[in-house]
LOFI-887061 format. One record per residue (C-alpha): residue number from 1; x, y, z. Coordinates in nm, 2 decimals. Each point is the difference from the previous one (the first is absolute). Layout:
# LOFI-887061
<torpa><num>NUM</num><east>X</east><north>Y</north><up>Z</up></torpa>
...
END
This chain:
# LOFI-887061
<torpa><num>1</num><east>2.66</east><north>-0.10</north><up>6.07</up></torpa>
<torpa><num>2</num><east>-0.34</east><north>0.18</north><up>-0.03</up></torpa>
<torpa><num>3</num><east>-0.09</east><north>-0.18</north><up>-0.32</up></torpa>
<torpa><num>4</num><east>0.05</east><north>-0.34</north><up>0.17</up></torpa>
<torpa><num>5</num><east>-0.21</east><north>0.11</north><up>0.30</up></torpa>
<torpa><num>6</num><east>-0.28</east><north>0.12</north><up>-0.22</up></torpa>
<torpa><num>7</num><east>0.00</east><north>-0.32</north><up>-0.20</up></torpa>
<torpa><num>8</num><east>-0.01</east><north>-0.21</north><up>0.31</up></torpa>
<torpa><num>9</num><east>-0.29</east><north>0.19</north><up>0.16</up></torpa>
<torpa><num>10</num><east>-0.20</east><north>0.03</north><up>-0.32</up></torpa>
<torpa><num>11</num><east>0.02</east><north>-0.37</north><up>-0.09</up></torpa>
<torpa><num>12</num><east>-0.25</east><north>-0.12</north><up>0.26</up></torpa>
<torpa><num>13</num><east>-0.23</east><north>0.28</north><up>-0.10</up></torpa>
<torpa><num>14</num><east>0.00</east><north>-0.12</north><up>-0.36</up></torpa>
<torpa><num>15</num><east>0.12</east><north>0.33</north><up>-0.12</up></torpa>
<torpa><num>16</num><east>0.28</east><north>0.08</north><up>-0.24</up></torpa>
<torpa><num>17</num><east>0.26</east><north>0.28</north><up>0.04</up></torpa>
<torpa><num>18</num><east>-0.16</east><north>0.16</north><up>-0.31</up></torpa>
<torpa><num>19</num><east>-0.34</east><north>0.00</north><up>0.15</up></torpa>
<torpa><num>20</num><east>0.13</east><north>0.15</north><up>0.33</up></torpa>
<torpa><num>21</num><east>0.19</east><north>0.26</north><up>-0.20</up></torpa>
<torpa><num>22</num><east>-0.31</east><north>0.09</north><up>-0.20</up></torpa>
<torpa><num>23</num><east>-0.20</east><north>0.04</north><up>0.32</up></torpa>
<torpa><num>24</num><east>0.26</east><north>0.23</north><up>0.16</up></torpa>
<torpa><num>25</num><east>0.05</east><north>0.21</north><up>-0.31</up></torpa>
<torpa><num>26</num><east>-0.37</east><north>0.06</north><up>-0.03</up></torpa>
<torpa><num>27</num><east>-0.05</east><north>0.07</north><up>0.37</up></torpa>
<torpa><num>28</num><east>0.29</east><north>0.25</north><up>0.01</up></torpa>
<torpa><num>29</num><east>-0.09</east><north>0.16</north><up>-0.34</up></torpa>
<torpa><num>30</num><east>-0.37</east><north>0.06</north><up>0.08</up></torpa>
<torpa><num>31</num><east>0.03</east><north>0.02</north><up>0.38</up></torpa>
<torpa><num>32</num><east>-0.33</east><north>-0.20</north><up>0.04</up></torpa>
<torpa><num>33</num><east>-0.16</east><north>-0.32</north><up>-0.10</up></torpa>
<torpa><num>34</num><east>-0.38</east><north>-0.01</north><up>-0.01</up></torpa>
<torpa><num>35</num><east>-0.17</east><north>-0.34</north><up>-0.07</up></torpa>
<torpa><num>36</num><east>-0.31</east><north>0.16</north><up>-0.15</up></torpa>
<torpa><num>37</num><east>0.19</east><north>0.22</north><up>-0.24</up></torpa>
<torpa><num>38</num><east>0.07</east><north>-0.25</north><up>-0.27</up></torpa>
<torpa><num>39</num><east>0.08</east><north>-0.36</north><up>-0.08</up></torpa>
<torpa><num>40</num><east>0.37</east><north>0.07</north><up>0.01</up></torpa>
<torpa><num>41</num><east>-0.02</east><north>0.16</north><up>0.34</up></torpa>
<torpa><num>42</num><east>-0.22</east><north>-0.28</north><up>0.13</up></torpa>
<torpa><num>43</num><east>0.26</east><north>-0.25</north><up>-0.10</up></torpa>
<torpa><num>44</num><east>0.28</east><north>0.20</north><up>0.15</up></torpa>
<torpa><num>45</num><east>-0.20</east><north>0.06</north><up>0.32</up></torpa>
<torpa><num>46</num><east>-0.06</east><north>-0.38</north><up>0.03</up></torpa>
<torpa><num>47</num><east>0.37</east><north>-0.05</north><up>-0.06</up></torpa>
<torpa><num>48</num><east>0.08</east><north>0.24</north><up>0.28</up></torpa>
<torpa><num>49</num><east>-0.21</east><north>-0.20</north><up>0.24</up></torpa>
<torpa><num>50</num><east>0.21</east><north>-0.30</north><up>-0.08</up></torpa>
<torpa><num>51</num><east>0.32</east><north>0.17</north><up>0.10</up></torpa>
<torpa><num>52</num><east>-0.10</east><north>0.30</north><up>0.21</up></torpa>
<torpa><num>53</num><east>0.25</east><north>-0.08</north><up>0.27</up></torpa>
<torpa><num>54</num><east>0.28</east><north>-0.01</north><up>-0.25</up></torpa>
<torpa><num>55</num><east>-0.11</east><north>0.33</north><up>-0.16</up></torpa>
<torpa><num>56</num><east>-0.01</east><north>0.18</north><up>0.33</up></torpa>
<torpa><num>57</num><east>0.34</east><north>-0.14</north><up>0.10</up></torpa>
<torpa><num>58</num><east>0.15</east><north>0.10</north><up>-0.34</up></torpa>
<torpa><num>59</num><east>-0.13</east><north>0.35</north><up>0.03</up></torpa>
<torpa><num>60</num><east>0.09</east><north>0.05</north><up>0.36</up></torpa>
<torpa><num>61</num><east>0.36</east><north>-0.01</north><up>-0.09</up></torpa>
<torpa><num>62</num><east>-0.04</east><north>0.35</north><up>-0.16</up></torpa>
<torpa><num>63</num><east>-0.26</east><north>0.12</north><up>0.26</up></torpa>
<torpa><num>64</num><east>-0.30</east><north>-0.03</north><up>-0.23</up></torpa>
<torpa><num>65</num><east>-0.32</east><north>-0.11</north><up>0.18</up></torpa>
<torpa><num>66</num><east>-0.33</east><north>-0.13</north><up>-0.12</up></torpa>
<torpa><num>67</num><east>-0.36</east><north>0.05</north><up>0.09</up></torpa>
<torpa><num>68</num><east>-0.21</east><north>-0.31</north><up>-0.08</up></torpa>
<torpa><num>69</num><east>-0.38</east><north>0.04</north><up>0.02</up></torpa>
<torpa><num>70</num><east>-0.14</east><north>-0.35</north><up>-0.02</up></torpa>
<torpa><num>71</num><east>-0.36</east><north>0.12</north><up>0.01</up></torpa>
<torpa><num>72</num><east>0.03</east><north>0.20</north><up>-0.32</up></torpa>
<torpa><num>73</num><east>0.29</east><north>-0.20</north><up>-0.15</up></torpa>
<torpa><num>74</num><east>0.26</east><north>0.26</north><up>-0.06</up></torpa>
<torpa><num>75</num><east>0.37</east><north>0.05</north><up>0.09</up></torpa>
<torpa><num>76</num><east>0.16</east><north>0.34</north><up>0.01</up></torpa>
<torpa><num>77</num><east>0.37</east><north>0.08</north><up>0.02</up></torpa>
<torpa><num>78</num><east>0.13</east><north>0.26</north><up>0.25</up></torpa>
<torpa><num>79</num><east>0.35</east><north>0.15</north><up>-0.05</up></torpa>
<torpa><num>80</num><east>0.25</east><north>0.04</north><up>0.28</up></torpa>
<torpa><num>81</num><east>-0.12</east><north>0.25</north><up>0.26</up></torpa>
<torpa><num>82</num><east>-0.36</east><north>0.00</north><up>-0.11</up></torpa>
<torpa><num>83</num><east>-0.28</east><north>-0.04</north><up>0.25</up></torpa>
<torpa><num>84</num><east>-0.19</east><north>-0.32</north><up>-0.05</up></torpa>
<torpa><num>85</num><east>-0.36</east><north>-0.01</north><up>0.13</up></torpa>
<torpa><num>86</num><east>-0.03</east><north>-0.25</north><up>0.28</up></torpa>
<torpa><num>87</num><east>0.37</east><north>-0.06</north><up>0.02</up></torpa>
<torpa><num>88</num><east>0.22</east><north>0.15</north><up>0.27</up></torpa>
<torpa><num>89</num><east>0.27</east><north>0.24</north><up>-0.12</up></torpa>
<torpa><num>90</num><east>0.36</east><north>-0.10</north><up>-0.02</up></torpa>
<torpa><num>91</num><east>0.21</east><north>0.20</north><up>0.24</up></torpa>
<torpa><num>92</num><east>0.29</east><north>-0.04</north><up>-0.24</up></torpa>
<torpa><num>93</num><east>-0.18</east><north>0.12</north><up>-0.30</up></torpa>
<torpa><num>94</num><east>0.20</east><north>0.22</north><up>-0.24</up></torpa>
<torpa><num>95</num><east>-0.02</east><north>0.38</north><up>0.01</up></torpa>
<torpa><num>96</num><east>-0.02</east><north>0.04</north><up>-0.38</up></torpa>
<torpa><num>97</num><east>-0.30</east><north>-0.08</north><up>-0.21</up></torpa>
<torpa><num>98</num><east>0.19</east><north>-0.26</north><up>-0.20</up></torpa>
<torpa><num>99</num><east>-0.16</east><north>-0.09</north><up>-0.33</up></torpa>
<torpa><num>100</num><east>-0.34</east><north>0.14</north><up>0.09</up></torpa>
<torpa><num>101</num><east>-0.19</east><north>0.17</north><up>-0.28</up></torpa>
<torpa><num>102</num><east>-0.14</east><north>0.34</north><up>0.07</up></torpa>
<torpa><num>103</num><east>-0.35</east><north>0.05</north><up>-0.14</up></torpa>
<torpa><num>104</num><east>-0.12</east><north>0.34</north><up>-0.11</up></torpa>
<torpa><num>105</num><east>-0.21</east><north>0.22</north><up>0.22</up></torpa>
<torpa><num>106</num><east>-0.29</east><north>-0.07</north><up>-0.23</up></torpa>
<torpa><num>107</num><east>0.04</east><north>-0.37</north><up>0.04</up></torpa>
<torpa><num>108</num><east>0.03</east><north>0.02</north><up>0.38</up></torpa>
<torpa><num>109</num><east>-0.31</east><north>0.23</north><up>0.02</up></torpa>
<torpa><num>110</num><east>-0.21</east><north>-0.25</north><up>-0.20</up></torpa>
<torpa><num>111</num><east>0.13</east><north>-0.29</north><up>0.21</up></torpa>
<torpa><num>112</num><east>-0.10</east><north>0.18</north><up>0.32</up></torpa>
<torpa><num>113</num><east>-0.35</east><north>0.06</north><up>-0.14</up></torpa>
<torpa><num>114</num><east>-0.04</east><north>-0.35</north><up>-0.12</up></torpa>
<torpa><num>115</num><east>0.10</east><north>-0.12</north><up>0.34</up></torpa>
<torpa><num>116</num><east>-0.26</east><north>0.22</north><up>0.17</up></torpa>
<torpa><num>117</num><east>-0.27</east><north>-0.12</north><up>-0.24</up></torpa>
<torpa><num>118</num><east>0.10</east><north>-0.36</north><up>0.05</up></torpa>
<torpa><num>119</num><east>-0.04</east><north>0.05</north><up>0.38</up></torpa>
<torpa><num>120</num><east>-0.34</east><north>0.16</north><up>-0.05</up></torpa>
<torpa><num>121</num><east>-0.12</east><north>-0.30</north><up>-0.21</up></torpa>
<torpa><num>122</num><east>0.15</east><north>-0.24</north><up>0.25</up></torpa>
<torpa><num>123</num><east>-0.20</east><north>0.16</north><up>0.28</up></torpa>
<torpa><num>124</num><east>-0.32</east><north>-0.01</north><up>-0.21</up></torpa>
<torpa><num>125</num><east>0.06</east><north>-0.37</north><up>-0.10</up></torpa>
<torpa><num>126</num><east>0.04</east><north>0.11</north><up>-0.36</up></torpa>
<torpa><num>127</num><east>0.28</east><north>-0.24</north><up>-0.09</up></torpa>
<torpa><num>128</num><east>-0.02</east><north>-0.33</north><up>-0.19</up></torpa>
<torpa><num>129</num><east>0.12</east><north>-0.34</north><up>0.12</up></torpa>
<torpa><num>130</num><east>0.35</east><north>0.08</north><up>-0.13</up></torpa>
<torpa><num>131</num><east>0.02</east><north>0.32</north><up>0.19</up></torpa>
<torpa><num>132</num><east>-0.05</east><north>0.24</north><up>-0.30</up></torpa>
<torpa><num>133</num><east>-0.19</east><north>0.32</north><up>0.01</up></torpa>
<torpa><num>134</num><east>-0.16</east><north>0.17</north><up>-0.30</up></torpa>
<torpa><num>135</num><east>0.04</east><north>0.37</north><up>-0.06</up></torpa>
<torpa><num>136</num><east>-0.11</east><north>0.21</north><up>-0.29</up></torpa>
<torpa><num>137</num><east>0.24</east><north>0.26</north><up>-0.15</up></torpa>
<torpa><num>138</num><east>-0.26</east><north>0.26</north><up>0.09</up></torpa>
<torpa><num>139</num><east>0.00</east><north>-0.12</north><up>0.36</up></torpa>
<torpa><num>140</num><east>0.38</east><north>0.01</north><up>0.01</up></torpa>
<torpa><num>141</num><east>0.00</east><north>0.36</north><up>-0.14</up></torpa>
<torpa><num>142</num><east>-0.25</east><north>0.11</north><up>0.26</up></torpa>
<torpa><num>143</num><east>0.20</east><north>-0.16</north><up>0.28</up></torpa>
<torpa><num>144</num><east>0.32</east><north>0.16</north><up>-0.13</up></torpa>
<torpa><num>145</num><east>-0.16</east><north>0.34</north><up>0.02</up></torpa>
<torpa><num>146</num><east>-0.16</east><north>-0.06</north><up>0.34</up></torpa>
<torpa><num>147</num><east>0.31</east><north>-0.15</north><up>0.17</up></torpa>
<torpa><num>148</num><east>0.29</east><north>0.18</north><up>-0.16</up></torpa>
<torpa><num>149</num><east>-0.15</east><north>0.28</north><up>-0.22</up></torpa>
<torpa><num>150</num><east>0.18</east><north>-0.16</north><up>-0.30</up></torpa>
<torpa><num>151</num><east>-0.12</east><north>-0.12</north><up>-0.34</up></torpa>
<torpa><num>152</num><east>0.08</east><north>-0.30</north><up>-0.22</up></torpa>
<torpa><num>153</num><east>0.21</east><north>0.07</north><up>-0.31</up></torpa>
<torpa><num>154</num><east>-0.22</east><north>0.16</north><up>-0.27</up></torpa>
<torpa><num>155</num><east>0.21</east><north>-0.13</north><up>-0.28</up></torpa>
<torpa><num>156</num><east>-0.08</east><north>-0.36</north><up>-0.11</up></torpa>
<torpa><num>157</num><east>0.37</east><north>-0.09</north><up>-0.05</up></torpa>
<torpa><num>158</num><east>0.10</east><north>0.12</north><up>0.35</up></torpa>
<torpa><num>159</num><east>-0.31</east><north>-0.17</north><up>0.15</up></torpa>
<torpa><num>160</num><east>0.09</east><north>-0.33</north><up>-0.17</up></torpa>
<torpa><num>161</num><east>0.36</east><north>0.02</north><up>0.12</up></torpa>
<torpa><num>162</num><east>-0.13</east><north>0.06</north><up>0.36</up></torpa>
<torpa><num>163</num><east>-0.24</east><north>-0.29</north><up>0.00</up></torpa>
<torpa><num>164</num><east>0.24</east><north>-0.23</north><up>-0.18</up></torpa>
<torpa><num>165</num><east>0.25</east><north>0.06</north><up>0.28</up></torpa>
<torpa><num>166</num><east>-0.25</east><north>-0.07</north><up>0.27</up></torpa>
<torpa><num>167</num><east>-0.10</east><north>-0.32</north><up>-0.18</up></torpa>
<torpa><num>168</num><east>0.36</east><north>-0.11</north><up>-0.03</up></torpa>
<torpa><num>169</num><east>0.02</east><north>0.04</north><up>0.38</up></torpa>
<torpa><num>170</num><east>-0.31</east><north>-0.23</north><up>0.03</up></torpa>
<torpa><num>171</num><east>-0.19</east><north>0.28</north><up>0.18</up></torpa>
<torpa><num>172</num><east>-0.28</east><north>0.02</north><up>-0.26</up></torpa>
<torpa><num>173</num><east>-0.14</east><north>-0.20</north><up>-0.29</up></torpa>
<torpa><num>174</num><east>-0.21</east><north>0.12</north><up>-0.30</up></torpa>
<torpa><num>175</num><east>-0.12</east><north>-0.14</north><up>-0.33</up></torpa>
<torpa><num>176</num><east>0.11</east><north>0.24</north><up>-0.28</up></torpa>
<torpa><num>177</num><east>0.23</east><north>0.29</north><up>0.00</up></torpa>
<torpa><num>178</num><east>-0.21</east><north>0.17</north><up>-0.26</up></torpa>
<torpa><num>179</num><east>-0.28</east><north>0.03</north><up>0.25</up></torpa>
<torpa><num>180</num><east>0.21</east><north>0.21</north><up>0.24</up></torpa>
<torpa><num>181</num><east>-0.12</east><north>0.32</north><up>-0.15</up></torpa>
<torpa><num>182</num><east>-0.36</east><north>-0.06</north><up>0.10</up></torpa>
<torpa><num>183</num><east>-0.12</east><north>0.09</north><up>0.35</up></torpa>
<torpa><num>184</num><east>-0.25</east><north>-0.29</north><up>-0.03</up></torpa>
<torpa><num>185</num><east>0.29</east><north>-0.26</north><up>-0.01</up></torpa>
<torpa><num>186</num><east>0.07</east><north>-0.21</north><up>0.30</up></torpa>
<torpa><num>187</num><east>0.32</east><north>-0.13</north><up>0.16</up></torpa>
<torpa><num>188</num><east>0.05</east><north>-0.27</north><up>0.26</up></torpa>
<torpa><num>189</num><east>0.21</east><north>0.09</north><up>0.31</up></torpa>
<torpa><num>190</num><east>0.20</east><north>-0.30</north><up>0.09</up></torpa>
<torpa><num>191</num><east>0.05</east><north>-0.11</north><up>0.37</up></torpa>
<torpa><num>192</num><east>0.38</east><north>0.05</north><up>-0.04</up></torpa>
<torpa><num>193</num><east>-0.07</east><north>0.38</north><up>0.04</up></torpa>
<torpa><num>194</num><east>0.01</east><north>-0.06</north><up>0.38</up></torpa>
<torpa><num>195</num><east>0.37</east><north>-0.08</north><up>-0.02</up></torpa>
<torpa><num>196</num><east>0.08</east><north>0.33</north><up>-0.16</up></torpa>
<torpa><num>197</num><east>-0.18</east><north>0.24</north><up>0.24</up></torpa>
<torpa><num>198</num><east>-0.02</east><north>-0.08</north><up>0.37</up></torpa>
<torpa><num>199</num><east>-0.30</east><north>0.06</north><up>0.22</up></torpa>
<torpa><num>200</num><east>0.20</east><north>0.28</north><up>0.18</up></torpa>
<torpa><num>201</num><east>0.06</east><north>0.19</north><up>-0.33</up></torpa>
<torpa><num>202</num><east>-0.37</east><north>-0.05</north><up>-0.09</up></torpa>
<torpa><num>203</num><east>-0.10</east><north>0.16</north><up>0.34</up></torpa>
<torpa><num>204</num><east>0.24</east><north>0.29</north><up>-0.08</up></torpa>
<torpa><num>205</num><east>-0.17</east><north>0.05</north><up>-0.33</up></torpa>
<torpa><num>206</num><east>-0.34</east><north>0.04</north><up>0.17</up></torpa>
<torpa><num>207</num><east>0.12</east><north>0.24</north><up>0.27</up></torpa>
<torpa><num>208</num><east>0.30</east><north>0.21</north><up>-0.12</up></torpa>
<torpa><num>209</num><east>0.07</east><north>0.27</north><up>-0.25</up></torpa>
<torpa><num>210</num><east>0.29</east><north>-0.18</north><up>-0.14</up></torpa>
<torpa><num>211</num><east>0.08</east><north>-0.37</north><up>-0.04</up></torpa>
<torpa><num>212</num><east>0.35</east><north>-0.14</north><up>0.04</up></torpa>
<torpa><num>213</num><east>0.04</east><north>-0.34</north><up>-0.17</up></torpa>
<torpa><num>214</num><east>0.28</east><north>-0.25</north><up>0.00</up></torpa>
<torpa><num>215</num><east>-0.11</east><north>-0.29</north><up>-0.21</up></torpa>
<torpa><num>216</num><east>0.19</east><north>-0.32</north><up>-0.06</up></torpa>
<torpa><num>217</num><east>0.12</east><north>0.14</north><up>-0.33</up></torpa>
<torpa><num>218</num><east>0.04</east><north>0.37</north><up>0.09</up></torpa>
<torpa><num>219</num><east>0.18</east><north>0.26</north><up>0.20</up></torpa>
<torpa><num>220</num><east>-0.22</east><north>0.21</north><up>0.23</up></torpa>
<torpa><num>221</num><east>-0.22</east><north>0.23</north><up>-0.22</up></torpa>
<torpa><num>222</num><east>-0.21</east><north>0.28</north><up>0.13</up></torpa>
<torpa><num>223</num><east>-0.34</east><north>0.03</north><up>-0.17</up></torpa>
<torpa><num>224</num><east>-0.16</east><north>0.34</north><up>0.06</up></torpa>
<torpa><num>225</num><east>-0.38</east><north>-0.01</north><up>0.05</up></torpa>
<torpa><num>226</num><east>-0.07</east><north>0.36</north><up>-0.10</up></torpa>
<torpa><num>227</num><east>-0.14</east><north>0.17</north><up>-0.30</up></torpa>
<torpa><num>228</num><east>0.36</east><north>0.09</north><up>-0.10</up></torpa>
<torpa><num>229</num><east>0.11</east><north>-0.36</north><up>-0.03</up></torpa>
<torpa><num>230</num><east>0.20</east><north>-0.06</north><up>-0.31</up></torpa>
<torpa><num>231</num><east>0.23</east><north>-0.27</north><up>-0.14</up></torpa>
END
């Protein structure tokens, strides 16, 4: 039985079934573990390191794959059929999108611009020792207009929802939600942004009139880069 197998494998690792279950639930619920996010995620990330082979084996049964970035200490879940950066595609991947969540056009547009700004900071050496790049909301708004002819949500409620979602995906970090209505506020772009937008898509953003994106959590979305771009 599976229960017996798990108990047998976990025993030498000094992990209980409950601890393993907690790790798996959190990983599948959030889709990502980032050690620098909080004490809780630091503990769960360290637990993942104890049983990473078992986690991968467990998820492989349903076609779920992981990206583990040891340099920046994060683990991201990729649903069946998704493209995983640095991992060869599975020839037997499913046709359907499975349980992938489809972000809104607004979310995808901001993710694209964040990726472009991260790449710019990377080229200029403007990232810290944990791979994070700082960007002001004013700088983000300017980049949105320059790259996609789009704007950030004007309403504070919509803006908070947008940034809260990106924070949940561990793509950005910020201090206080109440500061998000000020252009002088700053956000931190997390290195995990590179697993959401590939270099190929980034190149398309710089050279084409439209951008087709298929992220790990999205169907292909077309982001128009014209003055008529709307949600």
